[in-house]
C-alpha positions in Angstrom: -27.5 21.5 9.3 -25.2 18.6 8.9 -25.8 18.4 5.4 -23.6 21.0 5.0 -20.4 19.1 6.0 -21.3 16.5 3.0 -21.6 19.2 0.1 -19.1 18.7 -2.3 -19.2 15.4 -3.8 -21.5 16.5 -6.4 -18.5 19.0 -7.7 -16.8 15.7 -9.1 -19.7 15.9 -11.9 -18.5 19.4 -13.0 -15.5 17.9 -14.1 -17.0 15.4 -16.5 -15.5 16.7 -19.5 -11.8 16.6 -17.9 -12.4 13.0 -17.0 -10.8 10.3 -19.4 -13.3 7.7 -18.7 -16.3 9.6 -17.1 -18.8 6.5 -17.2 -16.8 4.7 -14.6 -14.7 7.1 -13.1 -17.4 9.6 -12.1 -19.7 7.2 -10.3 -16.6 5.7 -8.5 -15.4 9.1 -7.1 -18.7 10.3 -6.0 -19.5 7.3 -4.4 -16.3 6.5 -2.8 -15.9 10.1 -1.3 -19.1 9.9 0.3 -18.4 6.6 1.8 -14.9 7.6 2.9 -16.1 11.1 4.4 -19.0 9.2 6.3 -16.8 6.8 7.7 -14.4 9.4 9.0 -17.0 11.7 10.3 -18.6 8.8 12.0 -15.0 7.9 13.5 -14.0 11.6 14.6 -17.7 12.1 16.1 -17.2 8.8 18.1 -13.9 10.0 19.7 -15.2 13.3 20.5 -18.3 12.4 22.3 -16.1 9.9 24.3 -14.1 12.9 25.4 -16.5 15.5 26.2 -20.2 15.3 26.6 -21.9 16.0 23.3 -24.0 18.8 24.9 -21.0 20.9 25.4 -20.0 21.2 22.1 -23.1 23.7 21.4 -20.9 26.4 22.4 -18.0 25.8 20.2 -17.7 26.1 16.3 -14.1 24.1 16.8 -15.3 20.8 18.3 -11.8 19.0 17.7 -10.0 21.9 19.5 -12.4 22.4 22.2 -12.4 18.5 23.1 -8.6 18.7 23.3 -8.5 21.4 25.5 -11.1 20.2 27.8 -9.0 17.1 28.4 -5.9 19.2 29.0 -4.2 18.9 25.7 -3.7 22.7 25.0 -0.8 22.2 22.7 -2.5 20.3 20.2 -5.6 22.5 19.8 -3.6 25.2 18.1 -2.3 22.6 15.6 -5.7 21.1 14.9 -6.9 24.6 14.2 -4.2 25.3 11.7 -5.2 22.2 10.0 -8.8 22.9 9.9 -7.9 26.0 8.0 -5.8 24.5 5.6 -8.7 21.9 4.8 -11.1 24.8 4.6 -8.8 26.5 1.9 -8.7 23.3 0.1 -12.6 22.8 -0.2 -12.9 26.2 -1.0 -10.7 25.9 -4.1 -12.7 22.5 -5.2 -16.0 24.3 -4.6 -14.7 27.6 -6.6 -13.6 25.1 -9.4 -17.0 23.5 -9.8 -18.9 26.7 -9.8 -16.6 28.3 -12.2 -17.2 25.4 -14.5 -21.2 25.6 -14.2 -20.9 29.3 -15.1 -18.7 28.6 -18.1 -21.2 25.9 -19.5 -24.0 27.8 -18.9 -22.6 30.8 -20.7 -21.7 28.2 -23.3 -25.2 27.0 -23.7 -26.4 30.8 -23.9 -28.1 30.9 -20.4 -25.6 33.6 -19.1 -23.5 36.4 -21.1 -20.5 35.3 -23.0 -18.3 37.1 -20.3 -18.6 34.1 -18.1 -17.6 31.4 -21.0 -14.3 33.3 -21.8 -11.6 30.9 -22.1 -7.9 31.9 -21.0 -5.7 31.7 -24.2 -3.0 30.5 -22.3 -4.3 28.2 -19.5 -7.3 27.1 -21.3 -9.2 27.6 -18.3 -12.6 29.8 -17.7 -10.3 32.3 -15.8 -13.1 35.2 -15.5 -15.6 32.9 -14.0 -13.0 31.6 -11.5 -11.7 35.2 -10.4 -15.7 36.3 -9.9 -16.6 33.3 -7.9 -13.4 33.5 -5.7 -14.0 37.3 -5.1 -17.8 36.8 -4.5 -17.1 33.8 -2.1 -14.2 35.8 0.0 -16.9 38.6 0.4 -19.6 36.2 1.4 -17.4 34.3 3.7 -15.7 37.5 5.4 -18.9 39.4 6.0 -21.6 36.9 6.6 -22.1 34.7 10.1 -21.1 31.2 9.1 -24.6 29.9 10.3 -26.5 31.9 7.7 -23.9 31.0 5.0 -24.1 27.4 5.8 -28.4 27.5 6.1 -28.3 29.1 2.7 -25.9 26.9 1.1 -27.8 23.9 2.4 -31.2 25.1 0.9 -29.7 26.1 -2.3 -28.2 22.7 -2.7 -31.1 20.7 -1.3 -33.2 22.8 -4.1 -31.3 21.9 -6.9 -31.1 18.4 -5.7 -34.8 18.1 -6.1 -34.7 19.8 -9.5 -32.2 17.1 -10.8 -33.8 14.3 -9.6 -37.7 15.6 -11.1 -35.5 16.3 -14.2 -34.6 12.7 -14.4 -38.2 11.5 -14.2 -39.5 13.9 -16.7 -36.8 12.9 -19.2 -36.8 9.2 -18.7 -40.8 9.6 -19.5 -40.4 12.2 -22.4 -37.5 10.5 -24.2 -36.8 7.0 -22.9 -34.6 5.9 -26.1 -32.3 8.7 -25.4 -28.6 7.2 -25.4 -27.4 7.9 -21.4 -24.0 7.5 -20.4 -25.2 7.8 -16.7 -28.3 6.1 -16.1 -30.1 6.0 -12.4 -31.5 3.0 -11.3 -35.1 2.2 -10.3 -36.8 5.3 -11.6 -39.1 6.7 -10.6 -38.3 5.5 -7.2 -34.9 6.9 -6.4 -35.5 10.1 -7.6 -39.0 10.4 -5.5 -37.1 9.3 -2.6 -34.5 11.9 -3.3 -37.1 14.5 -3.6 -38.9 13.5 -0.2 -35.8 13.5 1.8 -34.4 16.9 0.2 -37.8 18.3 0.9 -38.0 17.0 4.8 -34.5 18.9 5.2 -35.6 22.1 3.6 -38.8 22.0 5.7 -36.4 21.6 8.9 -34.6 24.5 8.2 -35.4 28.1 9.8 -38.4 29.9 8.2 -35.9 33.3 7.8 -33.8 31.0 5.7 -36.8 29.6 3.5 -37.6 33.2 2.8 -34.2 34.6 1.7 -34.2 31.3 -0.6 -37.4 32.4 -2.3 -36.0 35.9 -2.7 -32.8 34.4 -4.3 -35.1 32.1 -6.3 -37.0 35.0 -7.7 -33.9 36.6 -8.5 -32.6 33.7 -10.5 -36.0 33.2 -12.2 -35.8 37.0 -13.1 -32.2 36.3 -14.7 -33.3 33.2 -16.7 -36.6 34.5 -18.3 -35.0 37.9 -18.8 -31.8 36.7 -20.5 -31.4 33.2 -20.7 -34.4 31.7 -22.2 -34.2 34.1 -25.1 -30.4 33.5 -25.8 -30.2 29.9 -24.9 -28.8 27.6 -27.9 -32.0 25.5 -27.7 -34.5 28.4 -27.9 -32.5 29.9 -30.7 -32.3 26.5 -32.5 -36.0 26.3 -32.3 -36.5 29.7 -33.8 -34.1 28.9 -36.8 -31.6 31.4 -35.5 -28.8 29.0 -35.8 -27.1 27.8 -38.8 -26.8 24.2 -40.1 -23.6 23.5 -38.4 -24.6 24.4 -34.4 -28.1 22.6 -35.3 -26.6 19.4 -36.2 -24.2 19.7 -33.0 -27.1 20.0 -30.8 -28.7 17.1 -32.4 -25.9 15.0 -31.8 -25.9 16.3 -28.1 -29.3 15.2 -28.0 -31.1 18.5 -27.5 -32.8 18.6 -30.8 -36.2 17.7 -29.0 -35.8 20.3 -26.3 -33.9 18.0 -23.9 -30.8 19.6 -22.4 -27.5 18.0 -22.9 -25.8 15.9 -20.4 -22.6 17.8 -19.6 
């Protein structure tokens, strides 16, 4: 379940097109964010378990405020709770930003309807995708228990990491000479380790969560094979349904042999 606390570092990669020097800045942003969060989490955990026996935290969803109340600092608990709400708000904004850009890029590649790829004429942002993500997020967070939301988020993200890791191995094997702005070291060892660790974490999640994920995955596959597969730019290029200019653009992006562009 702790994995939920570390989700978000991957959202940095969704802003690759907005970065001036993505080859250097993106790896630095991802690695530094992980290091800083890990150090802070360990430090906070060390302090809390020094204040209150760790078994007592099982009964609370607000451990920092709970620890302060347990040692008699009631005035600080309220301030910490307000700070936690502010922190959660910033996380929601970042994740909404990342997800809206995922929908935007998928729409641009033809995997989703053009509705998701609409760009606001004034602000030059995927406004429709952003609003849809915010509404769905608010409804989900407001009406579902947090433990269910956390478990589903964990298993979905872990599965995505497994797919990405497998894709690294496949693409490195099928197209070893393709120019890569980002290159994973020690392939296939690093991707295989990622697949193994993510698989273990998925296995340790509750069975009901795994069943929910299978249903959600089947729904996603139905959308892909029902719409995305036939409407994708790559598929249309193979069938000769694109003009010469779009086909040339695809070739420059490295998808002329069926390999997805690295957005």
